[in-house]
C-alpha positions as CSV (number, residue, x, y, z in Angstrom):
1,X,-28.8,-57.7,-54.3
2,X,-29.9,-55.1,-51.8
3,X,-26.6,-55.4,-49.9
4,X,-24.7,-55.0,-53.1
5,X,-26.7,-51.8,-54.0
6,X,-26.2,-50.5,-50.4
7,X,-22.5,-51.2,-50.6
8,X,-22.2,-49.6,-53.9
9,X,-24.1,-46.5,-52.6
10,X,-21.7,-46.0,-49.7
11,X,-18.7,-46.7,-51.9
12,X,-19.6,-44.7,-54.9
13,X,-21.3,-41.7,-53.2
14,X,-18.5,-39.3,-52.4
15,X,-18.2,-36.0,-50.6
16,X,-15.0,-34.0,-51.1
17,X,-13.6,-36.9,-53.1
18,X,-14.1,-39.2,-50.1
19,X,-16.6,-42.0,-50.1
20,X,-19.6,-41.9,-47.7
21,X,-18.4,-45.2,-46.1
22,X,-15.1,-43.5,-45.1
23,X,-17.1,-40.5,-43.6
24,X,-19.2,-42.9,-41.6
25,X,-16.0,-44.7,-40.4
26,X,-14.6,-41.3,-39.3
27,X,-17.7,-40.4,-37.4
28,X,-17.7,-43.8,-35.6
29,X,-14.1,-43.4,-34.7
30,X,-14.8,-39.9,-33.4
31,X,-17.7,-41.1,-31.3
32,X,-15.7,-44.0,-29.8
33,X,-12.7,-41.7,-29.1
34,X,-14.9,-39.1,-27.4
35,X,-16.6,-41.8,-25.2
36,X,-13.4,-43.4,-24.2
37,X,-11.8,-40.0,-23.5
38,X,-14.8,-39.0,-21.3
39,X,-14.6,-42.3,-19.4
40,X,-10.8,-42.0,-18.8
41,X,-11.1,-38.4,-17.6
42,X,-14.0,-39.2,-15.3
43,X,-12.1,-42.2,-13.9
44,X,-8.9,-40.1,-13.3
45,X,-11.0,-37.3,-11.7
46,X,-12.7,-39.7,-9.3
47,X,-9.4,-41.3,-8.3
48,X,-7.8,-37.9,-7.7
49,X,-10.8,-36.8,-5.6
50,X,-10.4,-39.9,-3.5
51,X,-6.7,-39.2,-3.1
52,X,-7.5,-35.6,-2.2
53,X,-9.6,-36.6,0.7
54,X,-6.5,-38.1,2.4
55,X,-4.4,-35.9,4.8
56,X,-1.7,-33.7,3.2
57,X,-2.9,-34.4,-0.3
58,X,-3.1,-30.8,-1.5
59,X,-1.4,-31.5,-4.9
60,X,-4.0,-34.2,-5.7
61,X,-6.8,-31.8,-4.9
62,X,-5.3,-29.2,-7.2
63,X,-4.8,-31.7,-10.0
64,X,-8.4,-33.0,-9.6
65,X,-9.7,-29.4,-10.0
66,X,-7.5,-28.8,-13.0
67,X,-8.7,-32.0,-14.7
68,X,-12.3,-31.0,-14.0
69,X,-11.8,-28.0,-16.3
70,X,-11.5,-30.2,-19.3
71,X,-13.9,-28.8,-21.9
72,X,-16.4,-31.2,-23.5
73,X,-16.5,-29.0,-26.6
74,X,-12.8,-29.1,-27.1
75,X,-12.8,-32.9,-26.3
76,X,-15.4,-33.4,-29.0
77,X,-13.4,-31.4,-31.5
78,X,-10.3,-33.4,-30.7
79,X,-12.2,-36.7,-31.2
80,X,-13.6,-35.4,-34.5
81,X,-10.1,-34.5,-35.6
82,X,-8.9,-38.0,-34.7
83,X,-11.8,-39.4,-36.7
84,X,-11.0,-37.3,-39.7
85,X,-7.4,-38.5,-39.5
86,X,-8.5,-41.8,-40.9
87,X,-9.6,-40.0,-44.1
88,X,-7.5,-39.5,-47.1
89,X,-7.9,-35.7,-47.2
90,X,-6.4,-33.3,-49.7
91,X,-3.2,-31.6,-48.6
92,X,-4.8,-28.2,-48.0
93,X,-7.4,-29.8,-45.8
94,X,-4.8,-31.7,-43.9
95,X,-2.9,-28.5,-43.3
96,X,-6.0,-26.8,-42.0
97,X,-6.7,-29.7,-39.7
98,X,-3.2,-29.5,-38.3
99,X,-3.7,-25.8,-37.5
100,X,-7.1,-26.7,-35.9
101,X,-5.3,-29.4,-33.8
102,X,-3.0,-26.7,-32.5
103,X,-5.8,-24.4,-31.6
104,X,-7.8,-27.1,-29.7
105,X,-4.7,-28.3,-27.9
106,X,-3.5,-24.8,-26.8
107,X,-7.0,-23.8,-25.7
108,X,-7.4,-26.8,-23.5
109,X,-3.9,-26.4,-22.1
110,X,-4.7,-22.7,-21.4
111,X,-7.9,-23.8,-19.5
112,X,-5.9,-26.1,-17.4
113,X,-3.2,-23.6,-16.7
114,X,-5.8,-20.9,-15.9
115,X,-7.3,-23.1,-13.3
116,X,-4.0,-24.1,-11.9
117,X,-2.9,-20.5,-11.5
118,X,-6.1,-19.5,-9.8
119,X,-5.9,-22.4,-7.4
120,X,-2.2,-21.8,-6.6
121,X,-2.8,-18.1,-6.0
122,X,-5.9,-18.5,-3.9
123,X,-4.2,-21.1,-1.8
124,X,-1.2,-18.8,-1.2
125,X,-3.4,-15.8,-0.3
126,X,-5.6,-17.8,2.0
127,X,-2.6,-18.8,4.0
128,X,-1.7,-15.1,4.6
129,X,-5.3,-13.7,4.9
130,X,-5.2,-13.6,8.7
131,X,-2.3,-11.2,8.9
132,X,-2.9,-9.0,5.9
133,X,-6.7,-8.4,5.9
134,X,-8.2,-6.4,3.1
135,X,-4.8,-5.5,1.7
136,X,-4.6,-9.1,0.6
137,X,-7.8,-8.7,-1.4
138,X,-6.3,-5.9,-3.4
139,X,-3.1,-7.8,-4.0
140,X,-4.9,-11.0,-4.9
141,X,-7.2,-9.3,-7.4
142,X,-4.4,-7.5,-9.1
143,X,-2.1,-10.6,-9.2
144,X,-4.9,-12.8,-10.6
145,X,-5.8,-10.2,-13.2
146,X,-2.2,-9.8,-14.3
147,X,-1.7,-13.6,-14.5
148,X,-4.9,-14.0,-16.6
149,X,-3.9,-11.3,-19.0
150,X,-0.4,-12.7,-19.4
151,X,-1.6,-16.3,-20.0
152,X,-4.3,-15.5,-22.5
153,X,-2.1,-12.9,-24.2
154,X,0.5,-15.7,-24.8
155,X,-2.2,-18.1,-26.1
156,X,-3.6,-15.4,-28.5
157,X,-0.1,-14.7,-29.9
158,X,0.6,-18.4,-30.3
159,X,-2.7,-19.0,-32.2
160,X,-2.1,-16.0,-34.5
161,X,1.4,-17.2,-35.2
162,X,0.1,-20.7,-36.0
163,X,-2.4,-19.2,-38.4
164,X,0.4,-17.4,-40.3
165,X,-0.1,-13.9,-38.9
166,X,3.1,-11.8,-38.6
167,X,3.0,-11.3,-34.8
168,X,6.2,-9.3,-34.8
169,X,4.5,-6.3,-36.4
170,X,1.4,-7.0,-34.2
171,X,3.4,-7.0,-31.0
172,X,5.2,-3.8,-32.1
173,X,1.8,-2.1,-32.7
174,X,0.7,-3.3,-29.3
175,X,3.8,-1.8,-27.8
176,X,3.1,1.6,-29.3
177,X,-0.6,1.5,-28.3
178,X,0.4,0.4,-24.9
179,X,2.7,3.4,-24.5
180,X,-0.2,5.7,-25.5
181,X,-2.6,4.0,-23.1
182,X,0.0,4.1,-20.3
183,X,0.5,7.9,-20.8
184,X,-3.3,8.4,-20.8
185,X,-3.9,6.5,-17.5
186,X,-0.5,7.0,-15.8
187,X,-2.2,8.3,-12.6
188,X,-4.5,5.3,-12.4
189,X,-1.6,2.9,-13.1
190,X,0.5,4.8,-10.5
191,X,-2.2,4.1,-7.9
192,X,-2.5,0.5,-8.9
193,X,1.2,-0.1,-8.5
194,X,1.1,1.9,-5.3
195,X,-1.6,-0.5,-4.0
196,X,0.6,-3.5,-5.0
197,X,3.5,-1.9,-3.1
198,X,1.3,-1.3,0.0
199,X,0.1,-4.9,-0.1
200,X,3.7,-6.3,-0.5
201,X,5.7,-4.0,1.7
202,X,2.9,-3.4,4.3
203,X,3.8,0.0,5.6
204,X,0.3,-0.1,7.3
205,X,-2.6,-2.4,7.5
206,X,-6.3,-2.1,8.1
207,X,-6.9,-1.1,11.7
208,X,-3.6,0.7,12.1
209,X,-3.6,4.3,13.5
210,X,-1.4,6.4,11.2
211,X,-0.4,10.0,10.7
212,X,0.1,11.2,7.1
213,X,1.2,14.8,6.9
214,X,-1.4,16.8,8.8
215,X,-4.0,13.9,8.7
216,X,-4.4,11.3,11.4
217,X,-6.8,8.4,11.7
218,X,-7.4,4.6,11.6
219,X,-7.1,2.8,8.2
220,X,-10.4,1.3,7.2
221,X,-9.9,0.0,3.7
222,X,-7.0,-0.3,1.2
223,X,-8.3,-0.5,-2.3
224,X,-6.7,-0.7,-5.8
225,X,-6.8,3.1,-6.2
226,X,-7.5,4.7,-2.8
227,X,-7.1,4.2,0.9
228,X,-9.8,5.2,3.4
229,X,-9.0,6.6,6.8
230,X,-11.4,7.3,9.7
231,X,-10.1,10.5,11.3
232,X,-10.3,11.3,15.0
233,X,-13.1,13.7,14.2
234,X,-15.2,10.9,12.8
235,X,-15.1,11.9,9.1
236,X,-13.7,9.5,6.4
237,X,-10.6,10.7,4.6
238,X,-10.0,9.2,1.1
239,X,-6.4,9.4,-0.2
240,X,-4.9,8.0,-3.4
241,X,-2.4,5.3,-2.9
242,X,0.3,7.1,-4.7
243,X,-0.2,10.2,-2.5
244,X,0.0,7.9,0.6
245,X,3.4,6.5,-0.5
246,X,4.8,9.8,-1.5
247,X,4.3,11.2,2.1
248,X,6.0,10.2,5.4
249,X,3.7,7.8,7.3
250,X,3.9,7.5,11.0
251,X,2.4,4.1,12.1
252,X,1.4,4.1,15.8
253,X,-0.3,0.7,15.7
254,X,3.2,-1.0,15.8
255,X,4.3,1.1,18.7
256,X,5.3,-1.1,21.6
257,X,6.4,1.6,24.1
258,X,6.6,5.4,24.1
259,X,9.7,7.5,24.9
260,X,8.4,10.7,26.5
261,X,10.5,13.9,26.8
262,X,9.0,16.9,28.5
263,X,10.4,20.1,30.0
264,X,9.3,22.4,32.7
265,X,10.7,25.7,34.1
266,X,11.2,27.1,37.6
267,X,11.7,30.8,38.6
268,X,15.1,32.3,39.1
269,X,14.6,32.6,42.9
270,X,15.0,28.8,43.2
271,X,18.1,28.2,45.3
272,X,20.9,25.8,44.3
273,X,19.9,23.4,47.1
274,X,16.3,23.3,45.8
275,X,17.5,22.9,42.2
276,X,19.6,19.9,43.3
277,X,16.5,18.3,44.8
278,X,14.1,18.8,41.9
279,X,15.5,16.0,39.6
280,X,15.4,13.5,42.5
281,X,11.8,14.5,43.3
282,X,10.7,14.1,39.7
283,X,12.5,10.7,39.5
284,X,10.5,9.4,42.5
285,X,7.2,10.7,41.1
286,X,7.9,8.9,37.7
287,X,8.9,5.6,39.4
288,X,5.7,5.7,41.4
289,X,3.6,5.3,38.2
290,X,2.8,1.9,36.9
291,X,3.9,0.8,33.4
292,X,6.7,3.4,33.3
293,X,10.5,3.2,33.2
294,X,12.5,6.2,34.4
295,X,15.4,7.3,32.2
296,X,16.7,10.7,33.4
297,X,15.9,14.1,34.9
298,X,18.3,17.1,34.6
299,X,18.7,20.8,35.3
300,X,19.2,21.6,31.6
301,X,20.1,25.2,31.6
302,X,19.3,28.9,32.2
303,X,16.6,30.6,30.2
304,X,15.8,34.3,29.9
305,X,13.5,34.3,32.9
306,X,13.5,30.8,34.2
307,X,15.6,27.6,35.0
308,X,15.1,24.8,32.4
309,X,14.6,21.2,33.5
310,X,14.2,18.2,31.2
311,X,12.7,14.7,32.0
312,X,12.8,11.5,30.0
313,X,10.8,8.4,30.8
314,X,9.4,5.4,29.0
315,X,5.7,4.3,29.0
316,X,5.6,0.5,28.7
317,X,2.2,0.6,26.9
318,X,1.4,1.8,23.4
319,X,-2.0,3.2,24.4
320,X,-2.3,7.0,24.0
321,X,-4.9,7.3,26.8
322,X,-2.6,5.4,29.1
323,X,0.2,7.8,28.3
324,X,-2.0,10.8,29.0
325,X,-3.2,9.4,32.4
326,X,0.4,8.8,33.5
327,X,1.5,12.3,32.4
328,X,-1.4,13.8,34.2
329,X,-0.4,12.0,37.4
330,X,3.2,13.1,37.1
331,X,2.1,16.7,36.5
332,X,-0.1,16.7,39.6
333,X,2.6,15.0,41.7
334,X,5.1,17.7,40.6
335,X,2.7,20.5,41.6
336,X,2.2,19.1,45.0
337,X,5.9,18.3,45.7
338,X,7.1,21.6,44.4
339,X,4.6,23.5,46.6
340,X,6.0,21.6,49.6
341,X,9.6,22.4,48.5
342,X,8.8,26.1,48.1
343,X,9.7,26.4,44.4
344,X,7.4,27.9,41.8
345,X,6.8,27.1,38.1
346,X,7.9,29.9,35.8
347,X,6.0,31.4,32.9
348,X,7.4,33.6,30.2
349,X,8.1,37.0,31.7
350,X,10.6,39.8,31.4
351,X,11.7,42.1,34.3
352,X,12.9,45.6,33.4
353,X,15.0,47.6,36.0
354,X,14.6,51.4,35.4
355,X,17.2,53.6,37.1
356,X,15.9,57.2,37.7
357,X,18.1,60.1,36.4
358,X,19.5,62.7,39.0
359,X,17.8,66.1,39.2
360,X,19.9,68.8,37.4
361,X,21.7,71.3,39.8
362,X,22.2,75.0,39.4
363,X,25.5,74.6,37.7
364,X,24.0,72.3,35.0
365,X,21.1,74.7,34.2
366,X,21.8,77.1,31.2
367,X,21.4,80.8,32.0
368,X,18.4,82.4,30.4
369,X,20.3,85.7,29.7
370,X,23.2,83.9,28.1
371,X,20.9,81.9,26.0
372,X,19.1,85.0,24.9
373,X,22.4,86.7,24.1
374,X,23.5,83.7,22.1
375,X,20.3,83.7,20.1
376,X,20.7,87.5,19.4
377,X,24.2,87.1,18.2
378,X,23.2,84.3,15.9
379,X,20.4,86.4,14.5
380,X,22.8,89.4,13.8
381,X,25.3,87.1,12.3
382,X,22.7,85.8,9.9
383,X,21.7,89.3,9.0
384,X,25.2,90.4,8.1
385,X,26.3,87.3,6.3
386,X,27.5,87.7,2.7
387,X,24.6,85.6,1.4
388,X,21.9,87.9,2.9
389,X,19.7,89.8,0.5
């Protein structure tokens, strides 16, 4: 009798026109499905972890990390939806459950895709971290952020479309708003894209010595908006990335050898024989220096007050101090050799030759009487002129 009453209770008691027995059946099915799904996912994850420990099993490691991002909450919702599938629900509830199925599925797929994108990007950036330094950090942060925004933007639009929202008008409104925001923050966006350009194109890297316009120093940090340079004076210079790319950048870190061109001048009293010996003397001096390669030395031309010579040689070392030491040794060697040769360095000067005028003779001196007579006649003429008063 009690079993009959209990059976009648579960059969006759209804919620949303569905008997309590069917609700209990749906709950049991949901619990079983959840437990089975948890077991399967744990088993697959353990197998993938074991495979990932083998050599050259990068894909297995990535898949294991992706599977580990399975949400227990979404898994429970999916199990509950499967359990409710055994119920004879009204059409409107069935439609809502279908929409909920789509939301649960796309959210879980988005979580997996999110983890896969992060792992793939981090793996790529780690492989290049040794050569790109801090620039890679800026590029990685910007790339990961853009990928996240794109992924979850697509997920949001898909969910809204499934719920019956007109996403065409929504996307159009986002486009107008995006234009307004872009105009408001165009300088910031310009620096962000300039940072991306620096990271991809690599015109300079952290540790490079560069010259930008009138500024020179060593790059210390490349950020999303600014680049910091330590100048030769010791102060830190902060420049926006857009300003950096809009200027001409001279990168001396990648310099392998220096081509040096310098000129000097000798006085005009240098004889042709001495002028002929000067290039050979300079060539010998340059070749005596270590880490140099002589190119040429010529008597270039005649200046206003000196004879011009030009020398070209190569320093086989990028160090600036090395170049200055070599140039100093060449200069001292030239001073010593030219002193022995008897020629002198010229400095800007101008010589004026002034010729004295001859003393005037008696025949060239004007007569005092004649001059007085001419002055008297001129005065009389003025007095008797028609225009006189």
